[in-house]
C-alpha positions in Angstrom: -6.2 -8.3 17.3 -8.9 -5.7 17.1 -11.1 -6.1 14.0 -12.7 -3.0 12.6 -15.3 -2.4 10.0 -16.4 0.9 8.4 -19.8 1.8 7.0 -21.7 4.8 5.7 -19.9 5.6 2.6 -21.6 6.5 -0.7 -22.2 9.0 -3.4 -23.1 12.5 -2.4 -23.3 15.9 -4.1 -20.8 18.7 -3.3 -22.0 20.5 -0.2 -23.7 17.4 1.1 -23.0 15.4 4.2 -22.2 11.8 5.2 -21.6 10.1 8.4 -19.2 7.2 8.6 -19.2 4.6 11.3 -16.3 2.5 12.6 -17.1 -0.4 14.9 -15.7 -3.6 16.3 -17.7 -6.7 17.2 -15.1 -8.4 19.3 -13.3 -5.6 21.2 -14.3 -2.6 23.2 -12.9 0.6 21.6 -13.5 2.9 24.5 -9.8 3.1 25.7 -8.2 3.1 22.3 -7.2 5.8 19.8 -9.2 5.6 16.6 -7.9 7.3 13.6 -9.6 8.1 10.3 -7.6 8.1 7.1 -8.5 8.4 3.5 -6.8 7.6 0.2 -7.8 9.2 -3.1 -7.1 7.6 -6.4 -3.4 8.0 -7.3 -2.6 9.7 -4.0 -1.0 8.7 -0.7 -2.9 8.0 2.5 -3.9 11.1 4.4 -4.8 11.4 8.1 -8.3 12.8 8.6 -8.9 12.7 12.3 -8.1 10.9 15.5 -10.1 10.5 18.7 -9.0 9.0 22.0 -10.4 8.7 25.5 -12.3 11.6 27.1 -9.0 13.0 28.5 -7.2 12.9 25.1 -7.3 15.6 22.5 -9.1 15.2 19.2 -7.1 15.9 16.0 -8.1 16.9 12.5 -6.3 17.3 9.3 -6.0 20.8 8.0 -8.1 20.1 4.9 -11.1 18.9 7.0 -11.0 21.3 10.0 -14.3 23.0 10.5 -16.1 20.5 8.2 -15.6 17.1 9.8 -16.3 16.0 13.3 -15.3 12.7 15.0 -17.1 11.4 18.0 -17.7 8.1 19.8 -20.8 6.3 21.2 -19.5 4.1 24.0 -22.7 2.2 24.4 -22.7 1.3 20.7 -18.9 0.8 20.6 -18.8 2.9 17.6 -16.7 5.9 16.4 -18.3 8.3 13.9 -16.9 10.7 11.3 -19.5 13.3 10.5 -18.6 14.9 7.2 -20.3 18.2 6.2 -19.8 20.6 3.3 -18.2 17.8 1.3 -16.1 18.7 -1.7 -15.0 16.7 -4.7 -11.5 16.5 -3.3 -12.9 14.6 -0.3 -13.5 11.6 -2.6 -11.6 8.5 -1.7 -11.6 5.3 0.4 -12.0 6.1 4.1 -10.4 3.8 6.7 -10.6 3.6 10.4 -7.6 2.3 12.4 -6.9 1.5 16.0 -3.9 2.3 18.2 -4.3 0.3 21.4 -1.2 1.7 23.0 -2.2 5.4 22.6 1.3 6.2 21.3 -0.3 8.7 18.9 -1.1 10.9 21.9 2.4 10.4 23.4 4.0 11.6 20.2 1.2 13.8 18.8 1.9 12.1 15.5 -1.7 10.9 15.1 -1.4 10.9 11.3 1.3 8.3 11.2 -0.3 5.2 9.9 2.4 3.0 11.3 1.3 3.8 14.8 -2.0 1.9 14.2 -2.1 -1.8 14.6 -5.4 -2.7 12.8 -7.3 -1.3 10.0 -10.8 -1.7 8.6 -11.3 -2.7 5.0 -12.5 0.8 4.1 -15.6 2.5 2.7 -15.8 4.5 -0.5 -16.9 8.1 -0.4 -17.6 9.8 -3.7 -18.4 13.5 -3.9 -19.7 14.4 -7.3 -22.5 16.2 -9.1 
Protein backbone atom coordinates (compact mmCIF):
# COMPACT_ATOMS: atom_id res chain seq x y z
CA UNK A 1 0.00 0.00 0.00
CA UNK A 2 1.25 3.43 -0.94
CA UNK A 3 1.88 5.62 2.08
CA UNK A 4 1.53 9.35 1.59
CA UNK A 5 2.38 12.34 3.73
CA UNK A 6 1.42 15.97 3.22
CA UNK A 7 3.31 19.04 4.37
CA UNK A 8 3.31 22.79 3.94
CA UNK A 9 0.13 23.78 5.71
CA UNK A 10 -0.08 26.72 8.07
CA UNK A 11 -1.68 30.04 8.85
CA UNK A 12 -1.83 32.63 6.07
CA UNK A 13 -3.61 35.92 5.58
CA UNK A 14 -6.30 36.33 2.93
CA UNK A 15 -4.69 36.94 -0.43
CA UNK A 16 -1.59 35.02 0.56
CA UNK A 17 -0.07 31.84 -0.83
CA UNK A 18 0.96 28.42 0.38
CA UNK A 19 2.47 25.42 -1.32
CA UNK A 20 1.52 21.98 -0.12
CA UNK A 21 3.60 18.90 -0.82
CA UNK A 22 2.60 15.26 -1.05
CA UNK A 23 5.26 12.59 -1.09
CA UNK A 24 5.80 8.90 -0.54
CA UNK A 25 8.96 7.42 0.87
CA UNK A 26 8.29 3.86 -0.22
CA UNK A 27 6.60 4.09 -3.62
CA UNK A 28 7.13 5.97 -6.85
CA UNK A 29 4.16 8.20 -7.62
CA UNK A 30 5.06 8.92 -11.24
CA UNK A 31 2.50 6.58 -12.84
CA UNK A 32 -0.35 7.19 -10.41
CA UNK A 33 -3.14 9.71 -10.11
CA UNK A 34 -2.78 11.99 -7.12
CA UNK A 35 -5.81 13.82 -5.87
CA UNK A 36 -6.00 16.72 -3.48
CA UNK A 37 -9.04 17.03 -1.23
CA UNK A 38 -9.98 19.28 1.62
CA UNK A 39 -12.44 19.25 4.45
CA UNK A 40 -13.59 22.35 6.28
CA UNK A 41 -15.01 22.18 9.81
CA UNK A 42 -18.58 20.91 9.71
CA UNK A 43 -18.50 20.31 5.95
CA UNK A 44 -18.04 17.37 3.67
CA UNK A 45 -14.91 16.45 1.78
CA UNK A 46 -14.33 18.45 -1.41
CA UNK A 47 -12.18 17.58 -4.38
CA UNK A 48 -9.56 20.26 -5.05
CA UNK A 49 -7.47 18.88 -7.90
CA UNK A 50 -6.10 15.77 -9.55
CA UNK A 51 -2.94 15.15 -11.54
CA UNK A 52 -1.86 12.05 -13.42
CA UNK A 53 0.82 11.12 -15.89
CA UNK A 54 2.00 13.56 -18.55
CA UNK A 55 -0.64 12.22 -20.95
CA UNK A 56 -3.49 12.63 -18.48
CA UNK A 57 -5.56 15.75 -17.92
CA UNK A 58 -5.29 17.83 -14.77
CA UNK A 59 -8.52 18.62 -12.98
CA UNK A 60 -9.51 21.41 -10.61
CA UNK A 61 -12.57 22.09 -8.56
CA UNK A 62 -14.64 25.07 -9.60
CA UNK A 63 -13.92 26.96 -6.38
CA UNK A 64 -10.15 26.87 -6.91
CA UNK A 65 -9.79 27.22 -10.68
CA UNK A 66 -7.42 30.03 -11.60
CA UNK A 67 -5.99 30.19 -8.07
CA UNK A 68 -4.57 26.73 -7.39
CA UNK A 69 -2.08 24.77 -9.50
CA UNK A 70 -1.00 21.19 -9.04
CA UNK A 71 2.28 19.84 -10.41
CA UNK A 72 4.73 17.05 -9.83
CA UNK A 73 8.50 16.78 -9.48
CA UNK A 74 9.38 13.28 -10.62
CA UNK A 75 12.94 13.44 -9.32
CA UNK A 76 11.69 14.34 -5.84
CA UNK A 77 8.72 11.96 -6.04
CA UNK A 78 6.55 14.83 -4.88
CA UNK A 79 3.27 16.35 -5.99
CA UNK A 80 2.63 20.00 -5.16
CA UNK A 81 -0.45 22.11 -4.70
CA UNK A 82 0.36 25.77 -5.18
CA UNK A 83 -2.38 27.86 -3.63
CA UNK A 84 -2.57 31.56 -4.47
CA UNK A 85 -5.07 34.30 -3.64
CA UNK A 86 -6.21 32.34 -0.64
CA UNK A 87 -9.60 33.07 0.88
CA UNK A 88 -11.00 32.33 4.34
CA UNK A 89 -13.25 29.70 2.75
CA UNK A 90 -10.13 27.77 1.70
CA UNK A 91 -9.56 26.93 5.36
CA UNK A 92 -9.58 23.24 6.14
CA UNK A 93 -7.55 20.07 6.34
CA UNK A 94 -5.97 19.21 3.02
CA UNK A 95 -5.32 15.61 2.05
CA UNK A 96 -3.56 13.97 -0.85
CA UNK A 97 -4.67 10.57 -2.06
CA UNK A 98 -3.48 8.07 -4.64
CA UNK A 99 -5.33 6.11 -7.32
CA UNK A 100 -2.91 3.46 -8.58
CA UNK A 101 -5.35 2.10 -11.20
CA UNK A 102 -6.00 5.50 -12.84
CA UNK A 103 -9.74 4.82 -12.76
CA UNK A 104 -10.32 8.52 -12.10
CA UNK A 105 -9.23 9.22 -15.68
CA UNK A 106 -11.27 6.38 -17.14
CA UNK A 107 -14.41 7.76 -15.51
CA UNK A 108 -13.47 11.49 -15.21
CA UNK A 109 -14.83 11.30 -11.66
CA UNK A 110 -11.58 12.48 -10.15
CA UNK A 111 -13.47 13.97 -7.21
CA UNK A 112 -14.83 10.67 -5.94
CA UNK A 113 -12.86 9.86 -2.84
CA UNK A 114 -13.77 6.20 -3.10
CA UNK A 115 -11.58 5.86 -6.22
CA UNK A 116 -8.44 6.51 -4.19
CA UNK A 117 -6.84 3.69 -2.25
CA UNK A 118 -4.56 5.50 0.16
CA UNK A 119 -4.69 8.84 1.90
CA UNK A 120 -2.21 10.96 3.76
CA UNK A 121 -2.92 12.13 7.32
CA UNK A 122 -3.67 15.68 6.16
CA UNK A 123 -2.23 19.13 6.77
CA UNK A 124 -4.12 22.08 8.21
CA UNK A 125 -4.53 25.26 6.18
CA UNK A 126 -5.98 28.29 7.93
CA UNK A 127 -6.69 31.50 6.05
CA UNK A 128 -7.40 34.30 8.46
CA UNK A 129 -6.41 37.85 9.24
